[in-house]
N, CA, C and O atoms as a CHARMM CRD file, in Angstrom:
* protein
*
  292
    1    1 MET  N    -25.00400 -11.45400  24.16700 PROA 1      0.00000
    2    1 MET  CA   -24.61400 -10.95500  22.97000 PROA 1      0.00000
    3    1 MET  C    -24.00600  -9.30200  24.18500 PROA 1      0.00000
    4    1 MET  O    -24.70900  -8.66800  24.97200 PROA 1      0.00000
    5    2 THR  N    -22.55900  -9.10700  23.85700 PROA 2      0.00000
    6    2 THR  CA   -22.33900  -8.05200  24.45800 PROA 2      0.00000
    7    2 THR  C    -22.67600  -5.79700  24.01300 PROA 2      0.00000
    8    2 THR  O    -22.44600  -4.81200  24.71600 PROA 2      0.00000
    9    3 GLY  N    -23.25800  -5.92200  22.60900 PROA 3      0.00000
   10    3 GLY  CA   -23.38000  -4.83600  21.98800 PROA 3      0.00000
   11    3 GLY  C    -21.92400  -4.31000  20.58900 PROA 3      0.00000
   12    3 GLY  O    -21.91200  -3.56000  19.61300 PROA 3      0.00000
   13    4 VAL  N    -20.88800  -5.24000  21.28200 PROA 4      0.00000
   14    4 VAL  CA   -19.36700  -5.20100  20.61400 PROA 4      0.00000
   15    4 VAL  C    -19.21000  -5.61100  19.26400 PROA 4      0.00000
   16    4 VAL  O    -18.55100  -6.59700  18.93700 PROA 4      0.00000
   17    5 PRO  N    -19.82500  -4.84300  18.46000 PROA 5      0.00000
   18    5 PRO  CA   -19.82300  -6.12900  17.33200 PROA 5      0.00000
   19    5 PRO  C    -18.10300  -7.43900  17.01300 PROA 5      0.00000
   20    5 PRO  O    -16.88500  -7.27300  17.07900 PROA 5      0.00000
   21    6 GLU  N    -19.00200  -8.59700  16.69000 PROA 6      0.00000
   22    6 GLU  CA   -18.29100  -9.59800  16.93400 PROA 6      0.00000
   23    6 GLU  C    -16.78300  -9.85300  15.65300 PROA 6      0.00000
   24    6 GLU  O    -16.19100 -10.93000  15.58300 PROA 6      0.00000
   25    7 TYR  N    -16.47700  -8.82700  14.91700 PROA 7      0.00000
   26    7 TYR  CA   -15.56900  -8.32800  14.29800 PROA 7      0.00000
   27    7 TYR  C    -14.70100  -8.06100  15.32100 PROA 7      0.00000
   28    7 TYR  O    -14.00800  -8.87000  15.93800 PROA 7      0.00000
   29    8 ALA  N    -14.78700  -6.80900  15.47200 PROA 8      0.00000
   30    8 ALA  CA   -14.24700  -6.75500  17.02600 PROA 8      0.00000
   31    8 ALA  C    -12.93200  -7.41300  18.07400 PROA 8      0.00000
   32    8 ALA  O    -11.89300  -6.83600  18.39200 PROA 8      0.00000
   33    9 ASN  N    -13.31300  -8.56000  18.39200 PROA 9      0.00000
   34    9 ASN  CA   -12.89000  -9.01400  19.43400 PROA 9      0.00000
   35    9 ASN  C    -11.66400 -10.29900  18.71400 PROA 9      0.00000
   36    9 ASN  O    -10.79300 -10.96600  19.27200 PROA 9      0.00000
   37   10 LYS  N    -12.20300 -10.21000  16.97300 PROA 10     0.00000
   38   10 LYS  CA   -10.60400 -10.49600  16.66200 PROA 10     0.00000
   39   10 LYS  C    -10.12500  -9.61700  15.87100 PROA 10     0.00000
   40   10 LYS  O    -10.41600  -9.59800  14.67500 PROA 10     0.00000
   41   11 ARG  N     -8.95700  -8.38100  16.68800 PROA 11     0.00000
   42   11 ARG  CA    -8.21400  -8.30400  16.13300 PROA 11     0.00000
   43   11 ARG  C     -7.34200  -8.07400  17.20700 PROA 11     0.00000
   44   11 ARG  O     -7.69400  -7.92700  18.37700 PROA 11     0.00000
   45   12 ARG  N     -5.75800  -8.03900  16.61700 PROA 12     0.00000
   46   12 ARG  CA    -4.64500  -8.41700  17.04200 PROA 12     0.00000
   47   12 ARG  C     -4.21800  -7.57600  17.35900 PROA 12     0.00000
   48   12 ARG  O     -3.01600  -7.72200  17.13500 PROA 12     0.00000
   49   13 HSD  N     -4.53600  -5.78900  18.19300 PROA 13     0.00000
   50   13 HSD  CA    -4.28500  -4.96100  18.68700 PROA 13     0.00000
   51   13 HSD  C     -4.94700  -4.64000  19.11700 PROA 13     0.00000
   52   13 HSD  O     -5.87400  -4.84800  18.33300 PROA 13     0.00000
   53   14 PRO  N     -5.49100  -4.00900  20.24300 PROA 14     0.00000
   54   14 PRO  CA    -6.14300  -3.16800  20.97000 PROA 14     0.00000
   55   14 PRO  C     -6.63700  -1.41400  20.73600 PROA 14     0.00000
   56   14 PRO  O     -5.90400  -0.52900  21.17800 PROA 14     0.00000
   57   15 ARG  N     -7.32100  -1.23600  20.35200 PROA 15     0.00000
   58   15 ARG  CA    -8.23000   0.40200  19.80300 PROA 15     0.00000
   59   15 ARG  C     -7.91800   1.08100  21.20700 PROA 15     0.00000
   60   15 ARG  O     -8.42700   0.63700  22.23600 PROA 15     0.00000
   61   16 VAL  N     -6.93700   2.33400  21.20900 PROA 16     0.00000
   62   16 VAL  CA    -7.44600   3.31300  21.91900 PROA 16     0.00000
   63   16 VAL  C     -7.89500   5.20300  21.66800 PROA 16     0.00000
   64   16 VAL  O     -7.34600   6.17400  21.14700 PROA 16     0.00000
   65   17 ASP  N     -8.88300   4.99200  22.21600 PROA 17     0.00000
   66   17 ASP  CA    -9.50700   6.33700  22.23300 PROA 17     0.00000
   67   17 ASP  C     -8.49100   7.23300  22.14800 PROA 17     0.00000
   68   17 ASP  O     -7.88200   7.66200  23.12800 PROA 17     0.00000
   69   18 VAL  N     -8.25100   7.57900  20.85900 PROA 18     0.00000
   70   18 VAL  CA    -7.37200   9.30600  20.82400 PROA 18     0.00000
   71   18 VAL  C     -8.09500   9.89000  20.23400 PROA 18     0.00000
   72   18 VAL  O     -8.62700   9.12700  19.42800 PROA 18     0.00000
   73   19 PRO  N     -8.49400  10.95300  20.13700 PROA 19     0.00000
   74   19 PRO  CA    -9.09200  11.99500  19.15400 PROA 19     0.00000
   75   19 PRO  C     -7.86000  12.81400  18.71200 PROA 19     0.00000
   76   19 PRO  O     -7.09100  13.61800  19.23900 PROA 19     0.00000
   77   20 LEU  N     -8.08400  12.03700  17.07500 PROA 20     0.00000
   78   20 LEU  CA    -6.32200  12.86500  15.62600 PROA 20     0.00000
   79   20 LEU  C     -6.97500  14.07700  15.60500 PROA 20     0.00000
   80   20 LEU  O     -7.78500  14.42600  16.46300 PROA 20     0.00000
   81   21 LEU  N     -6.63400  14.74900  14.61500 PROA 21     0.00000
   82   21 LEU  CA    -7.19200  15.37200  13.62700 PROA 21     0.00000
   83   21 LEU  C     -6.08700  14.58100  12.47100 PROA 21     0.00000
   84   21 LEU  O     -4.86500  14.59300  12.61900 PROA 21     0.00000
   85   22 VAL  N     -6.39500  14.29200  11.97300 PROA 22     0.00000
   86   22 VAL  CA    -6.05000  13.33500  10.46500 PROA 22     0.00000
   87   22 VAL  C     -6.32600  14.38100   9.65300 PROA 22     0.00000
   88   22 VAL  O     -7.41200  14.96000   9.62900 PROA 22     0.00000
   89   23 GLN  N     -4.93700  14.77300   8.66900 PROA 23     0.00000
   90   23 GLN  CA    -4.44900  15.08900   6.95400 PROA 23     0.00000
   91   23 GLN  C     -3.95400  14.37400   6.16100 PROA 23     0.00000
   92   23 GLN  O     -2.75400  14.13000   6.28000 PROA 23     0.00000
   93   24 TYR  N     -4.41700  14.01800   5.49900 PROA 24     0.00000
   94   24 TYR  CA    -4.32500  13.11700   4.25700 PROA 24     0.00000
   95   24 TYR  C     -4.32600  13.74200   2.46400 PROA 24     0.00000
   96   24 TYR  O     -4.69500  14.90700   2.31900 PROA 24     0.00000
   97   25 ARG  N     -4.01200  13.13000   1.48900 PROA 25     0.00000
   98   25 ARG  CA    -3.58000  13.03800  -0.10000 PROA 25     0.00000
   99   25 ARG  C     -3.22100  11.55800   0.05800 PROA 25     0.00000
  100   25 ARG  O     -3.11800  10.74100   0.97200 PROA 25     0.00000
  101   26 PHE  N     -3.08200  11.60600  -1.24300 PROA 26     0.00000
  102   26 PHE  CA    -3.02400  10.62300  -2.22400 PROA 26     0.00000
  103   26 PHE  C     -1.88100  10.77700  -3.05500 PROA 26     0.00000
  104   26 PHE  O     -1.25600   9.78900  -3.44100 PROA 26     0.00000
  105   27 GLY  N     -1.53700  12.00900  -3.37900 PROA 27     0.00000
  106   27 GLY  CA    -0.46900  11.86800  -3.77000 PROA 27     0.00000
  107   27 GLY  C      0.23700  13.75400  -4.19700 PROA 27     0.00000
  108   27 GLY  O     -0.36300  14.82700  -4.13700 PROA 27     0.00000
  109   28 ALA  N      1.14300  13.56400  -4.45000 PROA 28     0.00000
  110   28 ALA  CA     2.39800  14.87800  -3.84000 PROA 28     0.00000
  111   28 ALA  C      1.38700  16.87600  -3.81400 PROA 28     0.00000
  112   28 ALA  O      1.65600  17.93900  -3.25400 PROA 28     0.00000
  113   29 LEU  N      0.53700  16.52600  -4.51300 PROA 29     0.00000
  114   29 LEU  CA     0.54700  17.73100  -5.40600 PROA 29     0.00000
  115   29 LEU  C     -1.35400  17.79000  -4.82300 PROA 29     0.00000
  116   29 LEU  O     -2.12500  18.72400  -5.04400 PROA 29     0.00000
  117   30 GLU  N     -1.63500  16.66600  -4.16800 PROA 30     0.00000
  118   30 GLU  CA    -3.20200  16.81100  -3.91300 PROA 30     0.00000
  119   30 GLU  C     -3.14800  17.92800  -2.52300 PROA 30     0.00000
  120   30 GLU  O     -2.31600  18.10600  -1.63300 PROA 30     0.00000
  121   31 GLU  N     -4.66300  18.64100  -2.89400 PROA 31     0.00000
  122   31 GLU  CA    -4.48500  19.40500  -1.61100 PROA 31     0.00000
  123   31 GLU  C     -4.57700  18.52500   0.01100 PROA 31     0.00000
  124   31 GLU  O     -4.87600  17.33100   0.03500 PROA 31     0.00000
  125   32 LEU  N     -4.39700  18.99400   0.77700 PROA 32     0.00000
  126   32 LEU  CA    -4.65300  17.91600   1.90200 PROA 32     0.00000
  127   32 LEU  C     -5.88100  17.66000   2.33900 PROA 32     0.00000
  128   32 LEU  O     -6.36900  18.78900   2.36500 PROA 32     0.00000
  129   33 ARG  N     -7.10700  16.56500   2.87600 PROA 33     0.00000
  130   33 ARG  CA    -8.44900  15.95400   3.47400 PROA 33     0.00000
  131   33 ARG  C     -8.61700  15.93400   5.04000 PROA 33     0.00000
  132   33 ARG  O     -8.08100  15.11100   5.78200 PROA 33     0.00000
  133   34 THR  N     -9.12100  16.56500   5.28000 PROA 34     0.00000
  134   34 THR  CA    -8.98000  16.23000   7.13900 PROA 34     0.00000
  135   34 THR  C    -10.33100  15.90300   7.49800 PROA 34     0.00000
  136   34 THR  O    -11.38000  16.46600   7.18700 PROA 34     0.00000
  137   35 GLU  N    -10.07800  14.71200   8.33600 PROA 35     0.00000
  138   35 GLU  CA   -10.64000  14.07200   8.89700 PROA 35     0.00000
  139   35 GLU  C    -10.40000  14.28000  10.36200 PROA 35     0.00000
  140   35 GLU  O     -9.56000  15.05600  10.81700 PROA 35     0.00000
  141   36 TYR  N    -11.58300  13.17100  11.38600 PROA 36     0.00000
  142   36 TYR  CA   -10.74400  13.44400  12.22400 PROA 36     0.00000
  143   36 TYR  C    -10.54700  11.33300  12.72600 PROA 36     0.00000
  144   36 TYR  O    -11.66500  11.07300  13.17100 PROA 36     0.00000
  145   37 ALA  N    -10.20700  10.80800  12.75300 PROA 37     0.00000
  146   37 ALA  CA   -10.00400   9.30100  13.69200 PROA 37     0.00000
  147   37 ALA  C     -9.96300   9.64100  15.05700 PROA 37     0.00000
  148   37 ALA  O     -9.41900  10.60300  15.59900 PROA 37     0.00000
  149   38 ILE  N    -10.88300   8.33700  15.73100 PROA 38     0.00000
  150   38 ILE  CA   -11.66100   8.82400  16.84200 PROA 38     0.00000
  151   38 ILE  C    -10.80700   6.87500  17.63900 PROA 38     0.00000
  152   38 ILE  O    -10.98300   6.51000  18.80200 PROA 38     0.00000
  153   39 ASN  N    -10.43400   6.50600  17.15100 PROA 39     0.00000
  154   39 ASN  CA    -8.71100   5.37600  18.20000 PROA 39     0.00000
  155   39 ASN  C     -8.53100   4.66400  17.04800 PROA 39     0.00000
  156   39 ASN  O     -9.20700   4.26300  16.10000 PROA 39     0.00000
  157   40 VAL  N     -7.08400   4.62600  17.54200 PROA 40     0.00000
  158   40 VAL  CA    -6.04100   3.82500  16.67600 PROA 40     0.00000
  159   40 VAL  C     -5.60500   2.63500  17.33000 PROA 40     0.00000
  160   40 VAL  O     -5.67600   2.11700  18.44400 PROA 40     0.00000
  161   41 SER  N     -5.10900   2.39500  16.16500 PROA 41     0.00000
  162   41 SER  CA    -3.95200   0.71000  17.23000 PROA 41     0.00000
  163   41 SER  C     -2.71900   0.39800  16.30400 PROA 41     0.00000
  164   41 SER  O     -2.50300   0.56500  15.10300 PROA 41     0.00000
  165   42 VAL  N     -2.08000  -0.06500  17.23300 PROA 42     0.00000
  166   42 VAL  CA    -0.70900  -0.48400  16.15900 PROA 42     0.00000
  167   42 VAL  C     -0.40100  -0.46300  15.21100 PROA 42     0.00000
  168   42 VAL  O      0.41700   0.09500  14.47900 PROA 42     0.00000
  169   43 GLY  N     -1.69100  -1.67300  15.20200 PROA 43     0.00000
  170   43 GLY  CA    -2.00500  -2.47300  13.60100 PROA 43     0.00000
  171   43 GLY  C     -2.59900  -0.82600  12.59900 PROA 43     0.00000
  172   43 GLY  O     -3.01100  -0.60500  11.46000 PROA 43     0.00000
  173   44 GLY  N     -2.36700  -0.14300  13.63200 PROA 44     0.00000
  174   44 GLY  CA    -3.65400   1.05300  11.89400 PROA 44     0.00000
  175   44 GLY  C     -4.83400   2.06700  12.50600 PROA 44     0.00000
  176   44 GLY  O     -5.10600   2.52900  13.61400 PROA 44     0.00000
  177   45 MET  N     -5.21900   2.12500  11.55000 PROA 45     0.00000
  178   45 MET  CA    -5.79300   3.67500  11.77500 PROA 45     0.00000
  179   45 MET  C     -6.96400   3.38900  10.21100 PROA 45     0.00000
  180   45 MET  O     -6.68200   3.32900   9.01400 PROA 45     0.00000
  181   46 PHE  N     -8.22700   3.27500  10.90800 PROA 46     0.00000
  182   46 PHE  CA    -9.47400   4.06500   9.61600 PROA 46     0.00000
  183   46 PHE  C     -9.92700   4.88700   9.06700 PROA 46     0.00000
  184   46 PHE  O    -11.07400   5.10000   9.45900 PROA 46     0.00000
  185   47 ILE  N     -9.59600   5.54200   8.27100 PROA 47     0.00000
  186   47 ILE  CA    -9.66300   6.71700   7.63400 PROA 47     0.00000
  187   47 ILE  C    -10.94000   6.60500   6.18000 PROA 47     0.00000
  188   47 ILE  O    -10.64700   6.56800   4.98500 PROA 47     0.00000
  189   48 ALA  N    -12.45700   6.56900   6.83500 PROA 48     0.00000
  190   48 ALA  CA   -13.68600   7.16400   5.44400 PROA 48     0.00000
  191   48 ALA  C    -13.10300   7.73100   4.76100 PROA 48     0.00000
  192   48 ALA  O    -12.47300   8.65100   5.28200 PROA 48     0.00000
  193   49 THR  N    -12.93700   7.53100   3.08900 PROA 49     0.00000
  194   49 THR  CA   -12.69500   7.83900   2.18600 PROA 49     0.00000
  195   49 THR  C    -14.40400   8.07100   1.13800 PROA 49     0.00000
  196   49 THR  O    -15.42200   7.38500   1.22700 PROA 49     0.00000
  197   50 ALA  N    -14.14600   9.24400   0.25300 PROA 50     0.00000
  198   50 ALA  CA   -15.06600   9.32400  -0.51600 PROA 50     0.00000
  199   50 ALA  C    -15.00800   7.95300  -2.13100 PROA 50     0.00000
  200   50 ALA  O    -15.88000   7.84200  -2.99300 PROA 50     0.00000
  201   51 GLU  N    -13.69000   7.13300  -2.02600 PROA 51     0.00000
  202   51 GLU  CA   -13.17500   6.74200  -2.95700 PROA 51     0.00000
  203   51 GLU  C    -12.55100   5.57700  -2.35700 PROA 51     0.00000
  204   51 GLU  O    -11.69100   5.86000  -1.52300 PROA 51     0.00000
  205   52 ALA  N    -12.74200   4.43700  -2.54500 PROA 52     0.00000
  206   52 ALA  CA   -12.48800   3.03600  -2.39900 PROA 52     0.00000
  207   52 ALA  C    -10.03000   3.59000  -3.21800 PROA 52     0.00000
  208   52 ALA  O     -9.88600   4.80200  -3.38300 PROA 52     0.00000
  209   53 LYS  N     -9.38500   3.16100  -3.37600 PROA 53     0.00000
  210   53 LYS  CA    -7.89400   3.51000  -3.45500 PROA 53     0.00000
  211   53 LYS  C     -7.35500   2.20600  -3.73200 PROA 53     0.00000
  212   53 LYS  O     -6.41700   2.35900  -2.94900 PROA 53     0.00000
  213   54 PRO  N     -7.17400   1.13200  -4.15700 PROA 54     0.00000
  214   54 PRO  CA    -5.99300   0.16500  -4.41100 PROA 54     0.00000
  215   54 PRO  C     -4.87400  -0.22000  -3.60200 PROA 54     0.00000
  216   54 PRO  O     -3.95800   0.60200  -3.58200 PROA 54     0.00000
  217   55 VAL  N     -4.72400  -1.24500  -2.94400 PROA 55     0.00000
  218   55 VAL  CA    -3.67400  -1.19000  -2.02000 PROA 55     0.00000
  219   55 VAL  C     -1.89400  -1.00200  -2.24800 PROA 55     0.00000
  220   55 VAL  O     -1.18100  -1.33300  -3.19600 PROA 55     0.00000
  221   56 GLY  N     -1.78800  -0.78200  -1.82200 PROA 56     0.00000
  222   56 GLY  CA    -0.81600  -0.53900  -2.03800 PROA 56     0.00000
  223   56 GLY  C     -0.58000   1.56300  -2.22700 PROA 56     0.00000
  224   56 GLY  O      0.47800   2.14600  -1.99400 PROA 56     0.00000
  225   57 THR  N     -1.68000   2.13200  -2.61400 PROA 57     0.00000
  226   57 THR  CA    -1.22000   3.08900  -2.50300 PROA 57     0.00000
  227   57 THR  C     -0.91800   4.09300  -1.58600 PROA 57     0.00000
  228   57 THR  O     -1.65200   4.43600  -0.66000 PROA 57     0.00000
  229   58 ARG  N      0.38900   4.65300  -1.91100 PROA 58     0.00000
  230   58 ARG  CA     1.18200   5.73400  -0.58400 PROA 58     0.00000
  231   58 ARG  C      0.52000   6.64700  -0.88300 PROA 58     0.00000
  232   58 ARG  O      0.20900   7.03000  -2.01100 PROA 58     0.00000
  233   59 VAL  N     -0.02700   7.50600   1.18800 PROA 59     0.00000
  234   59 VAL  CA    -1.10000   8.36200   1.51500 PROA 59     0.00000
  235   59 VAL  C      0.33900   8.53200   2.14600 PROA 59     0.00000
  236   59 VAL  O      1.16200   7.78800   2.68000 PROA 59     0.00000
  237   60 PHE  N      0.24100   9.89300   1.81900 PROA 60     0.00000
  238   60 PHE  CA     0.90500  11.50200   2.97400 PROA 60     0.00000
  239   60 PHE  C      0.45600  11.31200   4.08700 PROA 60     0.00000
  240   60 PHE  O      0.55800  10.08800   4.01100 PROA 60     0.00000
  241   61 VAL  N     -0.10800  11.52200   5.41900 PROA 61     0.00000
  242   61 VAL  CA    -0.63600  11.76100   6.76900 PROA 61     0.00000
  243   61 VAL  C      0.06800  12.65600   7.49000 PROA 61     0.00000
  244   61 VAL  O      1.25400  12.65800   7.82100 PROA 61     0.00000
  245   62 GLN  N     -0.82900  13.43200   7.69700 PROA 62     0.00000
  246   62 GLN  CA    -0.72700  14.65800   9.86100 PROA 62     0.00000
  247   62 GLN  C     -1.33000  13.76200  10.12100 PROA 62     0.00000
  248   62 GLN  O     -2.16600  13.07400   9.53500 PROA 62     0.00000
  249   63 LEU  N     -0.48400  13.77200  11.89000 PROA 63     0.00000
  250   63 LEU  CA    -1.70800  13.87700  12.66200 PROA 63     0.00000
  251   63 LEU  C     -1.35300  14.67700  13.93700 PROA 63     0.00000
  252   63 LEU  O     -0.20800  14.68300  14.39000 PROA 63     0.00000
  253   64 THR  N     -2.82200  15.64100  14.73700 PROA 64     0.00000
  254   64 THR  CA    -1.84500  16.39100  15.59700 PROA 64     0.00000
  255   64 THR  C     -2.78200  15.76400  16.32400 PROA 64     0.00000
  256   64 THR  O     -3.34200  14.80400  15.79400 PROA 64     0.00000
  257   65 THR  N     -3.12500  16.11800  17.55300 PROA 65     0.00000
  258   65 THR  CA    -3.84900  15.77900  18.66500 PROA 65     0.00000
  259   65 THR  C     -3.95300  17.15100  18.65900 PROA 65     0.00000
  260   65 THR  O     -3.37700  18.07100  18.07900 PROA 65     0.00000
  261   66 ARG  N     -5.33100  16.97800  19.89800 PROA 66     0.00000
  262   66 ARG  CA    -6.87800  18.01100  19.83500 PROA 66     0.00000
  263   66 ARG  C     -6.26500  19.24500  20.18800 PROA 66     0.00000
  264   66 ARG  O     -6.57800  20.31500  19.66700 PROA 66     0.00000
  265   67 ASP  N     -4.79800  19.01900  21.67200 PROA 67     0.00000
  266   67 ASP  CA    -5.15500  20.10700  21.98200 PROA 67     0.00000
  267   67 ASP  C     -3.21200  21.17900  21.33100 PROA 67     0.00000
  268   67 ASP  O     -2.49100  22.09800  21.71800 PROA 67     0.00000
  269   68 ALA  N     -3.32400  19.87000  19.86600 PROA 68     0.00000
  270   68 ALA  CA    -1.86300  20.59700  19.01900 PROA 68     0.00000
  271   68 ALA  C     -0.39300  20.39900  19.62200 PROA 68     0.00000
  272   68 ALA  O      0.56100  20.93800  19.06100 PROA 68     0.00000
  273   69 ARG  N     -0.24600  19.72300  20.61700 PROA 69     0.00000
  274   69 ARG  CA     0.43600  19.26100  21.32100 PROA 69     0.00000
  275   69 ARG  C      1.37800  19.14000  20.91100 PROA 69     0.00000
  276   69 ARG  O      2.54500  19.52500  20.97000 PROA 69     0.00000
  277   70 HSD  N      0.49400  18.28400  20.26600 PROA 70     0.00000
  278   70 HSD  CA     1.96400  16.57800  19.05100 PROA 70     0.00000
  279   70 HSD  C      1.44000  16.47700  17.46400 PROA 70     0.00000
  280   70 HSD  O      0.54200  16.36100  16.63000 PROA 70     0.00000
  281   71 PHE  N      2.23600  16.56200  17.67300 PROA 71     0.00000
  282   71 PHE  CA     2.78700  16.62700  15.46000 PROA 71     0.00000
  283   71 PHE  C      2.89200  15.37400  15.18100 PROA 71     0.00000
  284   71 PHE  O      3.23900  14.79000  16.20700 PROA 71     0.00000
  285   72 LEU  N      2.72400  14.40000  14.00000 PROA 72     0.00000
  286   72 LEU  CA     3.24600  13.22400  13.21600 PROA 72     0.00000
  287   72 LEU  C      3.17300  13.17900  12.23400 PROA 72     0.00000
  288   72 LEU  O      2.12900  12.69200  11.80300 PROA 72     0.00000
  289   73 GLN  N      4.31500  13.69300  11.14100 PROA 73     0.00000
  290   73 GLN  CA     4.21400  13.27600  10.11800 PROA 73     0.00000
  291   73 GLN  C      4.87700  12.20500   8.88400 PROA 73     0.00000
  292   73 GLN  O      4.31300  12.09200   7.79600 PROA 73     0.00000
């Protein structure tokens, strides 16, 4: 046993450790929520939320690096 969860070996894209400030909202009028992502991949990023949204829900996202030098909306 390597200590790596079995599902991690089934990912199509490797995860990269990049601390990102993630601000997101589900509606145009909703306030931004803020979380940190620990890692990302070409296939996406997981953001833990208090409530599950249906597949296909539009999410507005802003990403900022910890040093605030890079920003993507």
